[in-house]
N, C-alpha and C positions, 0 to 999 in steps of 0.2 A: 396216132397219139391218143394216150387213155385221157378219158375226161375225168377233172375230180370229183369225189363223191357228191359235193355239194357245190354247186354254181347256179347263180344268177344268168340264166340266158333270156335276152329279150331283144325284140325289135324295137332299136333306139337310135336316135337321132343326138344331136348337141344338147337339145333342149327337152326333149320327152320321151318317156318310155310306152310302148303300148302293152296294156294288159287285156286279158278278156275274160268276159261273165258272159252268163247265159239265163234268160228270162222269158217269161209268156209273152205272147205278142203284144197283149196290153201294157206292158212296161218297154218292152225292147223296141216298139216300132216307134212309139214316140220320143223315144230317148234318142234311136237314131235321126229321126226328123228336127228333133227340137236343139238336138246338141247339149242336152240335160236330162237328169231324170224327173219324170213325173210325179205328180203328188202322190200316187198308190206306192211310190217307192219308199220302203219302210227305212227311216233315218235312224229308227232306235233298234234295228238288229246288227247284229255282225255281217258284214259283206265280204266276200273273199275274192281278190282280183288275182289271176293268174297270167303271168309274162309268157308262158308256154301255150302256144297254139295247141299241140298234140294232147298235152295232159288237158285242157278245157275240152278236146273232142273227146277224150275218155270219160271226162266228168258228166257230158252232157249226151254223151252216144250218139256222135255227129247231127247234134241237134235235133234228136227224135226223142228224147226223154218228157215227160210231161212237166211241163212248167219251165223247160228250158229249150223251149222250140225257136228260140232267137237268139243268134249268137252276136254280140258287140266287141268291136275292138275299140277299146277307149284310150285314147292318148291322152296322157296327165302329165304335169311337169316333173322334170326330174328332181326339182327342189321338195316337190311334195313327196315322190317316190321315196327319196333319202332321209325325208322327215319320217316315214312310216318306219324305215327301217331303224333308225337311230331310237326310234321309240317303241321298238316291237320287244316282245319277249317270245322265247320259245312255247310251244304250245305243250312240250311235253320237258318232265324234269330229266337234266342229266347230271349225275354224280360227276363231280370234278369241277363241271361248268358252274353248276350253281353250290353255292354254300352248304344248303340243306334242301330238302322236300318244303318245308315250310317257307324259307325264303323266296323259293322260288314260286309257290303259289301267292304269297304278298305281291310279289312283282308282275306277275300275270294279272293279277284283279286290277293293279293300278294302272297297267299298260292299256291304252287305246289302240293298240294293235297287236298281231300275234303273227309267228311264222310258224308254218309245216314244211317239211322237206320231205316230198313225195316223189316216188320212182317216176320218172321222165319216160314217155312212152314212144313206141316205134310206130309206124304208119299202121300197124295191125292192132294198133292199142294196148301192147304186150308191153309189162314192165323191163325197163331196161336197167344197169347195174350202178346207173347214176340218179341223182337226186334235182329237182326242181324248185322253186320257190314257189309256196302259197302264201299270201299275205291277207290275213284277216283284218278288217278295218271296224273298229268299233266306238261309240262316242265320239269324242273330238276328231279322231282320224276318219270317222266315217262323213263328220259334217264338212270336214276340209277337203275330203274327197269329192264330194259332191258339188259344193260350194266355190272352191279355190283352184283346184288342181286340173279339174278336166279342158283339155284344150279342144278334143275332137271327139264325135263318139259316131261309129260307123257299123251298120249292118253287116257282117260279114257272113251269114248263115247261107247264102247262096255259094261262097266259097268253100265252106263246109260240106256241102252236099256235094260240091264238083270233084274235092279230093276224095269223098268218099266214094264217089262212082269210080274213079280210077282204080282205087284200093281195090275194089270188089270186082274191077275187070281184070285185075292182076297186072296193071302198067304203073308199077311203082315208080318208076321214073319220071312220068308225066303228074304223077302225086306230087312228088318232091318237087318239080318246078313249080308247084302252085303254093307252095308253103312260104309263110312269111319268113326272112331271113333275120332268125334269131341269132345273137352273137353275145360271149360273155360281157356282160354289164360290168364297167369299171366300178365296182363298190369298194375294193381295197378293204383292209384288215379294220378301219375303224367302224365302217358302217357294220360289218357282219361278225367280227371277232365274236360277239356276246350270242350269235346266233347259230354256233357250230355245234351240231348237235347228232 
């Protein structure tokens, strides 16, 4: 079956969604230990959350890039995730979806969250022909994320290294067995119609 061009795929339960972020150990280790971000975490910057484990691996180079050596699996409430989707704007202008470029820019400036659809990745981190959600949170959205939405924070750096080791060894079946089970998220048109691009 062919994958939709854009789809939110995530590890999720009836009440939570798992998203991934990568940080230097000075932020990632205490966040996992305490279940919340430490004071060093910048609330005034946009923070990007990614429901796709393999896209996170692409972004952080299997937890080897400088400043991204600690990978976190952050469990957040579905209510918070859906609030962010409802209050998001696409990070790029789409003719036909937006009345004009100026209207898109105004909406983006006012929005506390933004969405990018980036190519999903395979186990070799090569782009696939369908896209996954990246969700940028700023201002009110970042504050709600840090203060209200987080249910759990787990350090999954060892998992990243284990999957990567099996990929390097050419054992893709074993690597696949270790991956989080990401299923289509039941977002529906009401949550994502304004984010198709």
